[in-house]
Backbone as XML, in Angstrom:
<?xml version="1.0"?>
<chain id="A" units="angstrom">
  <residue number="1" name="ALA">
    <atom name="N" x="-198.133" y="-36.162" z="-126.518"/>
    <atom name="CA" x="-198.950" y="-34.968" z="-126.539"/>
    <atom name="C" x="-200.245" y="-35.177" z="-125.755"/>
  </residue>
  <residue number="2" name="ILE">
    <atom name="N" x="-200.777" y="-36.379" z="-125.775"/>
    <atom name="CA" x="-202.028" y="-36.661" z="-125.073"/>
    <atom name="C" x="-201.733" y="-37.317" z="-123.714"/>
  </residue>
  <residue number="3" name="SER">
    <atom name="N" x="-200.552" y="-37.128" z="-123.208"/>
    <atom name="CA" x="-200.171" y="-37.694" z="-121.921"/>
    <atom name="C" x="-200.919" y="-36.996" z="-120.782"/>
  </residue>
  <residue number="4" name="PRO">
    <atom name="N" x="-201.334" y="-37.739" z="-119.770"/>
    <atom name="CA" x="-202.030" y="-37.122" z="-118.628"/>
    <atom name="C" x="-201.205" y="-36.029" z="-117.943"/>
  </residue>
  <residue number="5" name="SER">
    <atom name="N" x="-199.888" y="-36.130" z="-118.019"/>
    <atom name="CA" x="-199.044" y="-35.121" z="-117.372"/>
    <atom name="C" x="-199.103" y="-33.767" z="-118.078"/>
  </residue>
  <residue number="6" name="ASN">
    <atom name="N" x="-199.693" y="-33.710" z="-119.267"/>
    <atom name="CA" x="-199.792" y="-32.454" z="-120.012"/>
    <atom name="C" x="-201.041" y="-31.649" z="-119.668"/>
  </residue>
  <residue number="7" name="PHE">
    <atom name="N" x="-201.860" y="-32.133" z="-118.757"/>
    <atom name="CA" x="-203.109" y="-31.458" z="-118.424"/>
    <atom name="C" x="-203.155" y="-31.152" z="-116.931"/>
  </residue>
  <residue number="8" name="VAL">
    <atom name="N" x="-203.681" y="-30.005" z="-116.584"/>
    <atom name="CA" x="-203.702" y="-29.550" z="-115.194"/>
    <atom name="C" x="-204.437" y="-30.527" z="-114.286"/>
  </residue>
  <residue number="9" name="LEU">
    <atom name="N" x="-205.612" y="-30.952" z="-114.670"/>
    <atom name="CA" x="-206.436" y="-31.780" z="-113.789"/>
    <atom name="C" x="-205.915" y="-33.202" z="-113.614"/>
  </residue>
  <residue number="10" name="THR">
    <atom name="N" x="-205.015" y="-33.657" z="-114.475"/>
    <atom name="CA" x="-204.482" y="-35.019" z="-114.359"/>
    <atom name="C" x="-202.996" y="-35.031" z="-114.010"/>
  </residue>
  <residue number="11" name="ASN">
    <atom name="N" x="-202.445" y="-33.878" z="-113.664"/>
    <atom name="CA" x="-201.048" y="-33.787" z="-113.249"/>
    <atom name="C" x="-201.027" y="-33.262" z="-111.813"/>
  </residue>
  <residue number="12" name="PRO">
    <atom name="N" x="-200.780" y="-34.131" z="-110.844"/>
    <atom name="CA" x="-200.846" y="-33.718" z="-109.437"/>
    <atom name="C" x="-199.884" y="-32.573" z="-109.095"/>
  </residue>
  <residue number="13" name="GLU">
    <atom name="N" x="-198.715" y="-32.570" z="-109.685"/>
    <atom name="CA" x="-197.733" y="-31.520" z="-109.392"/>
    <atom name="C" x="-198.236" y="-30.150" z="-109.857"/>
  </residue>
  <residue number="14" name="ILE">
    <atom name="N" x="-198.754" y="-30.085" z="-111.067"/>
    <atom name="CA" x="-199.279" y="-28.826" z="-111.598"/>
    <atom name="C" x="-200.543" y="-28.417" z="-110.843"/>
  </residue>
  <residue number="15" name="LEU">
    <atom name="N" x="-201.385" y="-29.373" z="-110.540"/>
    <atom name="CA" x="-202.613" y="-29.081" z="-109.792"/>
    <atom name="C" x="-202.275" y="-28.495" z="-108.417"/>
  </residue>
  <residue number="16" name="ARG">
    <atom name="N" x="-201.303" y="-29.085" z="-107.737"/>
    <atom name="CA" x="-200.874" y="-28.591" z="-106.422"/>
    <atom name="C" x="-200.310" y="-27.171" z="-106.542"/>
  </residue>
  <residue number="17" name="SER">
    <atom name="N" x="-199.446" y="-26.965" z="-107.541"/>
    <atom name="CA" x="-198.862" y="-25.639" z="-107.765"/>
    <atom name="C" x="-199.940" y="-24.610" z="-108.098"/>
  </residue>
  <residue number="18" name="THR">
    <atom name="N" x="-200.917" y="-25.001" z="-108.895"/>
    <atom name="CA" x="-202.013" y="-24.097" z="-109.272"/>
    <atom name="C" x="-202.824" y="-23.698" z="-108.046"/>
  </residue>
  <residue number="19" name="LEU">
    <atom name="N" x="-203.104" y="-24.647" z="-107.173"/>
    <atom name="CA" x="-203.855" y="-24.340" z="-105.954"/>
    <atom name="C" x="-203.049" y="-23.438" z="-105.024"/>
  </residue>
  <residue number="20" name="GLU">
    <atom name="N" x="-201.748" y="-23.720" z="-104.878"/>
    <atom name="CA" x="-200.888" y="-22.906" z="-104.011"/>
    <atom name="C" x="-200.769" y="-21.473" z="-104.517"/>
  </residue>
  <residue number="21" name="GLN">
    <atom name="N" x="-200.740" y="-21.302" z="-105.840"/>
    <atom name="CA" x="-200.539" y="-19.974" z="-106.428"/>
    <atom name="C" x="-201.853" y="-19.312" z="-106.843"/>
  </residue>
  <residue number="22" name="ASN">
    <atom name="N" x="-202.972" y="-19.902" z="-106.457"/>
    <atom name="CA" x="-204.290" y="-19.367" z="-106.821"/>
    <atom name="C" x="-204.436" y="-19.151" z="-108.326"/>
  </residue>
  <residue number="23" name="GLY">
    <atom name="N" x="-203.851" y="-20.029" z="-109.114"/>
    <atom name="CA" x="-203.990" y="-19.968" z="-110.570"/>
    <atom name="C" x="-203.050" y="-18.999" z="-111.263"/>
  </residue>
  <residue number="24" name="GLU">
    <atom name="N" x="-202.174" y="-18.316" z="-110.500"/>
    <atom name="CA" x="-201.246" y="-17.347" z="-111.106"/>
    <atom name="C" x="-200.329" y="-18.009" z="-112.137"/>
  </residue>
  <residue number="25" name="ASN">
    <atom name="N" x="-199.926" y="-19.265" z="-111.890"/>
    <atom name="CA" x="-199.068" y="-19.966" z="-112.843"/>
    <atom name="C" x="-199.773" y="-20.158" z="-114.183"/>
  </residue>
  <residue number="26" name="LEU">
    <atom name="N" x="-201.076" y="-20.431" z="-114.147"/>
    <atom name="CA" x="-201.828" y="-20.597" z="-115.396"/>
    <atom name="C" x="-201.986" y="-19.262" z="-116.122"/>
  </residue>
  <residue number="27" name="VAL">
    <atom name="N" x="-202.165" y="-18.190" z="-115.365"/>
    <atom name="CA" x="-202.275" y="-16.855" z="-115.970"/>
    <atom name="C" x="-200.959" y="-16.486" z="-116.650"/>
  </residue>
  <residue number="28" name="ARG">
    <atom name="N" x="-199.822" y="-16.744" z="-115.968"/>
    <atom name="CA" x="-198.508" y="-16.459" z="-116.572"/>
    <atom name="C" x="-198.305" y="-17.287" z="-117.838"/>
  </residue>
  <residue number="29" name="GLY">
    <atom name="N" x="-198.716" y="-18.541" z="-117.800"/>
    <atom name="CA" x="-198.592" y="-19.394" z="-118.980"/>
    <atom name="C" x="-199.420" y="-18.878" z="-120.142"/>
  </residue>
  <residue number="30" name="LEU">
    <atom name="N" x="-200.640" y="-18.424" z="-119.856"/>
    <atom name="CA" x="-201.496" y="-17.863" z="-120.903"/>
    <atom name="C" x="-200.895" y="-16.574" z="-121.458"/>
  </residue>
  <residue number="31" name="GLU">
    <atom name="N" x="-200.332" y="-15.735" z="-120.570"/>
    <atom name="CA" x="-199.670" y="-14.506" z="-121.030"/>
    <atom name="C" x="-198.494" y="-14.840" z="-121.943"/>
  </residue>
  <residue number="32" name="ASN">
    <atom name="N" x="-197.717" y="-15.860" z="-121.592"/>
    <atom name="CA" x="-196.596" y="-16.285" z="-122.441"/>
    <atom name="C" x="-197.097" y="-16.771" z="-123.794"/>
  </residue>
  <residue number="33" name="LEU">
    <atom name="N" x="-198.180" y="-17.554" z="-123.794"/>
    <atom name="CA" x="-198.755" y="-18.051" z="-125.042"/>
    <atom name="C" x="-199.209" y="-16.896" z="-125.929"/>
  </residue>
  <residue number="34" name="LEU">
    <atom name="N" x="-199.921" y="-15.939" z="-125.346"/>
    <atom name="CA" x="-200.398" y="-14.792" z="-126.124"/>
    <atom name="C" x="-199.238" y="-13.962" z="-126.662"/>
  </residue>
  <residue number="35" name="SER">
    <atom name="N" x="-198.192" y="-13.806" z="-125.863"/>
    <atom name="CA" x="-197.001" y="-13.076" z="-126.311"/>
    <atom name="C" x="-196.332" y="-13.794" z="-127.481"/>
  </residue>
  <residue number="36" name="ASP">
    <atom name="N" x="-196.235" y="-15.122" z="-127.403"/>
    <atom name="CA" x="-195.633" y="-15.907" z="-128.484"/>
    <atom name="C" x="-196.468" y="-15.824" z="-129.759"/>
  </residue>
  <residue number="37" name="LEU">
    <atom name="N" x="-197.786" y="-15.831" z="-129.616"/>
    <atom name="CA" x="-198.666" y="-15.706" z="-130.784"/>
    <atom name="C" x="-198.573" y="-14.309" z="-131.395"/>
  </residue>
  <residue number="38" name="GLU">
    <atom name="N" x="-198.463" y="-13.302" z="-130.550"/>
    <atom name="CA" x="-198.347" y="-11.923" z="-131.044"/>
    <atom name="C" x="-197.037" y="-11.733" z="-131.805"/>
  </residue>
  <residue number="39" name="ARG">
    <atom name="N" x="-195.938" y="-12.242" z="-131.237"/>
    <atom name="CA" x="-194.630" y="-12.115" z="-131.888"/>
    <atom name="C" x="-194.612" y="-12.862" z="-133.222"/>
  </residue>
  <residue number="40" name="GLY">
    <atom name="N" x="-195.329" y="-13.981" z="-133.302"/>
    <atom name="CA" x="-195.384" y="-14.765" z="-134.534"/>
    <atom name="C" x="-196.487" y="-14.331" z="-135.476"/>
  </residue>
  <residue number="41" name="ARG">
    <atom name="N" x="-197.159" y="-13.224" z="-135.161"/>
    <atom name="CA" x="-198.257" y="-12.693" z="-135.987"/>
    <atom name="C" x="-199.315" y="-13.767" z="-136.262"/>
  </residue>
  <residue number="42" name="GLY">
    <atom name="N" x="-199.752" y="-14.416" z="-135.195"/>
    <atom name="CA" x="-200.795" y="-15.428" z="-135.307"/>
    <atom name="C" x="-200.277" y="-16.850" z="-135.326"/>
  </residue>
  <residue number="43" name="LYS">
    <atom name="N" x="-198.999" y="-17.032" z="-135.654"/>
    <atom name="CA" x="-198.384" y="-18.359" z="-135.595"/>
    <atom name="C" x="-197.648" y="-18.485" z="-134.267"/>
  </residue>
  <residue number="44" name="LEU">
    <atom name="N" x="-197.552" y="-19.699" z="-133.760"/>
    <atom name="CA" x="-196.879" y="-19.921" z="-132.492"/>
    <atom name="C" x="-195.374" y="-19.793" z="-132.687"/>
  </residue>
  <residue number="45" name="ALA">
    <atom name="N" x="-194.774" y="-18.749" z="-132.122"/>
    <atom name="CA" x="-193.331" y="-18.499" z="-132.208"/>
    <atom name="C" x="-192.771" y="-18.559" z="-130.788"/>
  </residue>
  <residue number="46" name="ILE">
    <atom name="N" x="-192.461" y="-19.764" z="-130.336"/>
    <atom name="CA" x="-192.019" y="-19.965" z="-128.960"/>
    <atom name="C" x="-190.650" y="-19.335" z="-128.755"/>
  </residue>
  <residue number="47" name="ARG">
    <atom name="N" x="-190.524" y="-18.575" z="-127.669"/>
    <atom name="CA" x="-189.251" y="-17.930" z="-127.342"/>
    <atom name="C" x="-188.203" y="-18.973" z="-126.988"/>
  </residue>
  <residue number="48" name="MET">
    <atom name="N" x="-187.009" y="-18.789" z="-127.531"/>
    <atom name="CA" x="-185.906" y="-19.686" z="-127.210"/>
    <atom name="C" x="-184.922" y="-19.027" z="-126.246"/>
  </residue>
  <residue number="49" name="THR">
    <atom name="N" x="-185.116" y="-17.729" z="-125.992"/>
    <atom name="CA" x="-184.213" y="-16.997" z="-125.112"/>
    <atom name="C" x="-184.958" y="-15.836" z="-124.476"/>
  </residue>
  <residue number="50" name="ASP">
    <atom name="N" x="-184.377" y="-15.281" z="-123.451"/>
    <atom name="CA" x="-184.932" y="-14.099" z="-122.794"/>
    <atom name="C" x="-184.541" y="-12.880" z="-123.617"/>
  </residue>
  <residue number="51" name="MET">
    <atom name="N" x="-185.508" y="-12.261" z="-124.278"/>
    <atom name="CA" x="-185.226" y="-11.136" z="-125.175"/>
    <atom name="C" x="-184.726" y="-9.906" z="-124.422"/>
  </residue>
  <residue number="52" name="ASP">
    <atom name="N" x="-184.979" y="-9.817" z="-123.128"/>
    <atom name="CA" x="-184.521" y="-8.677" z="-122.335"/>
    <atom name="C" x="-183.113" y="-8.883" z="-121.786"/>
  </residue>
  <residue number="53" name="ALA">
    <atom name="N" x="-182.507" y="-10.044" z="-122.034"/>
    <atom name="CA" x="-181.186" y="-10.344" z="-121.490"/>
    <atom name="C" x="-180.064" y="-9.676" z="-122.273"/>
  </residue>
  <residue number="54" name="PHE">
    <atom name="N" x="-180.353" y="-9.167" z="-123.464"/>
    <atom name="CA" x="-179.311" y="-8.605" z="-124.315"/>
    <atom name="C" x="-179.513" y="-7.114" z="-124.512"/>
  </residue>
  <residue number="55" name="GLU">
    <atom name="N" x="-178.403" y="-6.372" z="-124.460"/>
    <atom name="CA" x="-178.443" y="-4.932" z="-124.680"/>
    <atom name="C" x="-177.266" y="-4.560" z="-125.581"/>
  </residue>
  <residue number="56" name="ILE">
    <atom name="N" x="-177.586" y="-3.922" z="-126.708"/>
    <atom name="CA" x="-176.546" y="-3.553" z="-127.670"/>
    <atom name="C" x="-175.544" y="-2.623" z="-127.003"/>
  </residue>
  <residue number="57" name="GLY">
    <atom name="N" x="-174.259" y="-2.955" z="-127.175"/>
    <atom name="CA" x="-173.186" y="-2.167" z="-126.600"/>
    <atom name="C" x="-172.807" y="-2.579" z="-125.194"/>
  </residue>
  <residue number="58" name="LYS">
    <atom name="N" x="-173.669" y="-3.343" z="-124.535"/>
    <atom name="CA" x="-173.377" y="-3.797" z="-123.177"/>
    <atom name="C" x="-172.915" y="-5.249" z="-123.177"/>
  </residue>
  <residue number="59" name="ASN">
    <atom name="N" x="-173.737" y="-6.145" z="-123.726"/>
    <atom name="CA" x="-173.357" y="-7.554" z="-123.762"/>
    <atom name="C" x="-173.590" y="-8.188" z="-125.137"/>
  </residue>
  <residue number="60" name="ILE">
    <atom name="N" x="-173.791" y="-7.334" z="-126.145"/>
    <atom name="CA" x="-173.897" y="-7.814" z="-127.522"/>
    <atom name="C" x="-173.318" y="-6.741" z="-128.442"/>
  </residue>
  <residue number="61" name="ALA">
    <atom name="N" x="-172.542" y="-7.185" z="-129.416"/>
    <atom name="CA" x="-171.892" y="-6.250" z="-130.337"/>
    <atom name="C" x="-172.657" y="-6.196" z="-131.654"/>
  </residue>
  <residue number="62" name="ILE">
    <atom name="N" x="-172.479" y="-5.115" z="-132.373"/>
    <atom name="CA" x="-173.092" y="-4.985" z="-133.696"/>
    <atom name="C" x="-172.028" y="-4.558" z="-134.691"/>
  </residue>
  <residue number="63" name="THR">
    <atom name="N" x="-172.227" y="-4.928" z="-135.928"/>
    <atom name="CA" x="-171.335" y="-4.558" z="-137.020"/>
    <atom name="C" x="-172.191" y="-3.973" z="-138.126"/>
  </residue>
  <residue number="64" name="PRO">
    <atom name="N" x="-171.796" y="-2.807" z="-138.663"/>
    <atom name="CA" x="-172.584" y="-2.225" z="-139.759"/>
    <atom name="C" x="-172.636" y="-3.162" z="-140.961"/>
  </residue>
  <residue number="65" name="GLY">
    <atom name="N" x="-173.790" y="-3.268" z="-141.570"/>
    <atom name="CA" x="-173.967" y="-4.119" z="-142.738"/>
    <atom name="C" x="-175.403" y="-4.067" z="-143.203"/>
  </residue>
  <residue number="66" name="LYS">
    <atom name="N" x="-175.707" y="-4.896" z="-144.199"/>
    <atom name="CA" x="-177.076" y="-4.933" z="-144.717"/>
    <atom name="C" x="-177.412" y="-6.347" z="-145.163"/>
  </residue>
  <residue number="67" name="VAL">
    <atom name="N" x="-178.692" y="-6.662" z="-145.127"/>
    <atom name="CA" x="-179.184" y="-7.955" z="-145.592"/>
    <atom name="C" x="-179.291" y="-7.881" z="-147.110"/>
  </residue>
  <residue number="68" name="VAL">
    <atom name="N" x="-178.535" y="-8.755" z="-147.809"/>
    <atom name="CA" x="-178.563" y="-8.744" z="-149.275"/>
    <atom name="C" x="-179.440" y="-9.861" z="-149.841"/>
  </residue>
  <residue number="69" name="TYR">
    <atom name="N" x="-179.782" y="-10.836" z="-148.999"/>
    <atom name="CA" x="-180.692" y="-11.908" z="-149.408"/>
    <atom name="C" x="-181.336" y="-12.472" z="-148.151"/>
  </residue>
  <residue number="70" name="GLU">
    <atom name="N" x="-182.611" y="-12.829" z="-148.272"/>
    <atom name="CA" x="-183.323" y="-13.390" z="-147.131"/>
    <atom name="C" x="-184.392" y="-14.361" z="-147.611"/>
  </residue>
  <residue number="71" name="ASN">
    <atom name="N" x="-184.509" y="-15.483" z="-146.891"/>
    <atom name="CA" x="-185.634" y="-16.388" z="-147.115"/>
    <atom name="C" x="-186.134" y="-16.850" z="-145.751"/>
  </residue>
  <residue number="72" name="ALA">
    <atom name="N" x="-187.007" y="-17.830" z="-145.708"/>
    <atom name="CA" x="-187.596" y="-18.264" z="-144.438"/>
    <atom name="C" x="-186.580" y="-18.910" z="-143.506"/>
  </residue>
  <residue number="73" name="LEU">
    <atom name="N" x="-185.468" y="-19.384" z="-144.037"/>
    <atom name="CA" x="-184.479" y="-20.099" z="-143.242"/>
    <atom name="C" x="-183.296" y="-19.248" z="-142.820"/>
  </residue>
  <residue number="74" name="MET">
    <atom name="N" x="-182.900" y="-18.290" z="-143.651"/>
    <atom name="CA" x="-181.657" y="-17.575" z="-143.368"/>
    <atom name="C" x="-181.644" y="-16.163" z="-143.933"/>
  </residue>
  <residue number="75" name="GLN">
    <atom name="N" x="-180.653" y="-15.402" z="-143.468"/>
    <atom name="CA" x="-180.357" y="-14.079" z="-144.013"/>
    <atom name="C" x="-178.895" y="-14.082" z="-144.441"/>
  </residue>
  <residue number="76" name="LEU">
    <atom name="N" x="-178.613" y="-13.529" z="-145.614"/>
    <atom name="CA" x="-177.242" y="-13.335" z="-146.067"/>
    <atom name="C" x="-176.909" y="-11.871" z="-145.814"/>
  </residue>
  <residue number="77" name="ILE">
    <atom name="N" x="-175.935" y="-11.636" z="-144.942"/>
    <atom name="CA" x="-175.586" y="-10.280" z="-144.534"/>
    <atom name="C" x="-174.241" y="-9.902" z="-145.136"/>
  </residue>
  <residue number="78" name="GLN">
    <atom name="N" x="-174.184" y="-8.738" z="-145.763"/>
    <atom name="CA" x="-172.927" y="-8.199" z="-146.279"/>
    <atom name="C" x="-172.491" y="-7.111" z="-145.308"/>
  </residue>
  <residue number="79" name="TYR">
    <atom name="N" x="-171.379" y="-7.368" z="-144.614"/>
    <atom name="CA" x="-170.895" y="-6.413" z="-143.628"/>
    <atom name="C" x="-170.071" y="-5.325" z="-144.289"/>
  </residue>
  <residue number="80" name="THR">
    <atom name="N" x="-170.136" y="-4.141" z="-143.740"/>
    <atom name="CA" x="-169.365" y="-3.005" z="-144.230"/>
    <atom name="C" x="-167.907" y="-3.203" z="-143.822"/>
  </residue>
  <residue number="81" name="PRO">
    <atom name="N" x="-166.953" y="-3.019" z="-144.754"/>
    <atom name="CA" x="-165.538" y="-3.178" z="-144.403"/>
    <atom name="C" x="-165.127" y="-2.190" z="-143.311"/>
  </residue>
  <residue number="82" name="THR">
    <atom name="N" x="-164.248" y="-2.644" z="-142.432"/>
    <atom name="CA" x="-163.753" y="-1.772" z="-141.361"/>
    <atom name="C" x="-162.355" y="-1.252" z="-141.659"/>
  </residue>
  <residue number="83" name="THR">
    <atom name="N" x="-161.771" y="-1.705" z="-142.783"/>
    <atom name="CA" x="-160.443" y="-1.233" z="-143.199"/>
    <atom name="C" x="-160.519" y="-0.733" z="-144.636"/>
  </residue>
  <residue number="84" name="ASP">
    <atom name="N" x="-159.486" y="-0.012" z="-145.057"/>
    <atom name="CA" x="-159.455" y="0.523" z="-146.422"/>
    <atom name="C" x="-159.217" y="-0.567" z="-147.459"/>
  </residue>
  <residue number="85" name="THR">
    <atom name="N" x="-158.445" y="-1.592" z="-147.110"/>
    <atom name="CA" x="-158.165" y="-2.673" z="-148.056"/>
    <atom name="C" x="-158.904" y="-3.935" z="-147.612"/>
  </residue>
  <residue number="86" name="VAL">
    <atom name="N" x="-159.454" y="-4.637" z="-148.597"/>
    <atom name="CA" x="-160.180" y="-5.873" z="-148.317"/>
    <atom name="C" x="-159.718" y="-6.952" z="-149.289"/>
  </residue>
  <residue number="87" name="TYR">
    <atom name="N" x="-159.903" y="-8.217" z="-148.914"/>
    <atom name="CA" x="-159.566" y="-9.317" z="-149.806"/>
    <atom name="C" x="-160.566" y="-9.370" z="-150.954"/>
  </residue>
  <residue number="88" name="GLU">
    <atom name="N" x="-160.085" y="-9.798" z="-152.123"/>
    <atom name="CA" x="-160.951" y="-9.888" z="-153.294"/>
    <atom name="C" x="-161.967" y="-11.022" z="-153.145"/>
  </residue>
  <residue number="89" name="ARG">
    <atom name="N" x="-161.531" y="-12.140" z="-152.564"/>
    <atom name="CA" x="-162.408" y="-13.299" z="-152.391"/>
    <atom name="C" x="-163.188" y="-13.147" z="-151.081"/>
  </residue>
  <residue number="90" name="PRO">
    <atom name="N" x="-164.505" y="-13.228" z="-151.133"/>
    <atom name="CA" x="-165.293" y="-13.035" z="-149.905"/>
    <atom name="C" x="-165.197" y="-14.243" z="-148.974"/>
  </residue>
  <residue number="91" name="LEU">
    <atom name="N" x="-165.412" y="-13.996" z="-147.716"/>
    <atom name="CA" x="-165.459" y="-15.038" z="-146.702"/>
    <atom name="C" x="-166.925" y="-15.266" z="-146.346"/>
  </residue>
  <residue number="92" name="VAL">
    <atom name="N" x="-167.370" y="-16.508" z="-146.441"/>
    <atom name="CA" x="-168.753" y="-16.842" z="-146.109"/>
    <atom name="C" x="-168.738" y="-17.751" z="-144.885"/>
  </residue>
  <residue number="93" name="ILE">
    <atom name="N" x="-169.474" y="-17.356" z="-143.859"/>
    <atom name="CA" x="-169.553" y="-18.130" z="-142.622"/>
    <atom name="C" x="-170.983" y="-18.627" z="-142.456"/>
  </residue>
  <residue number="94" name="PHE">
    <atom name="N" x="-171.138" y="-19.933" z="-142.243"/>
    <atom name="CA" x="-172.459" y="-20.527" z="-142.029"/>
    <atom name="C" x="-172.562" y="-21.012" z="-140.589"/>
  </residue>
  <residue number="95" name="PRO">
    <atom name="N" x="-173.221" y="-20.248" z="-139.726"/>
    <atom name="CA" x="-173.451" y="-20.762" z="-138.369"/>
    <atom name="C" x="-174.528" y="-21.845" z="-138.410"/>
  </residue>
  <residue number="96" name="PRO">
    <atom name="N" x="-174.660" y="-22.627" z="-137.352"/>
    <atom name="CA" x="-175.692" y="-23.667" z="-137.332"/>
    <atom name="C" x="-177.087" y="-23.075" z="-137.524"/>
  </residue>
  <residue number="97" name="TRP">
    <atom name="N" x="-177.910" y="-23.739" z="-138.315"/>
    <atom name="CA" x="-179.265" y="-23.261" z="-138.589"/>
    <atom name="C" x="-180.267" y="-23.967" z="-137.682"/>
  </residue>
  <residue number="98" name="ILE">
    <atom name="N" x="-179.906" y="-24.107" z="-136.427"/>
    <atom name="CA" x="-180.765" y="-24.782" z="-135.458"/>
    <atom name="C" x="-181.814" y="-23.795" z="-134.948"/>
  </residue>
  <residue number="99" name="ASN">
    <atom name="N" x="-183.020" y="-24.285" z="-134.730"/>
    <atom name="CA" x="-184.134" y="-23.489" z="-134.190"/>
    <atom name="C" x="-184.524" y="-22.330" z="-135.085"/>
  </residue>
  <residue number="100" name="LYS">
    <atom name="N" x="-184.369" y="-22.477" z="-136.369"/>
    <atom name="CA" x="-184.782" y="-21.413" z="-137.300"/>
    <atom name="C" x="-186.192" y="-21.639" z="-137.726"/>
  </residue>
</chain>
């Protein structure tokens, strides 16, 4: 964290890029930081994906349902049945809880 490569004035590559771009790279970085803080309501919530890359119905599907339980780590979603008959025993799927 305290590595010289993490600071503009001690990282020749970043310093060169900053001079070439007249500081635009630093402005973009600050805008990203402010956006992450705004999304996290004051806490740093770093984006893990491009939020504009997904559009419902185009490249992402949705299924009707509701959140029946939620905590800081996960949401338990009960999906609405798509057929008239359903199994009595529920199916529970646990995707990886990485980056939560």
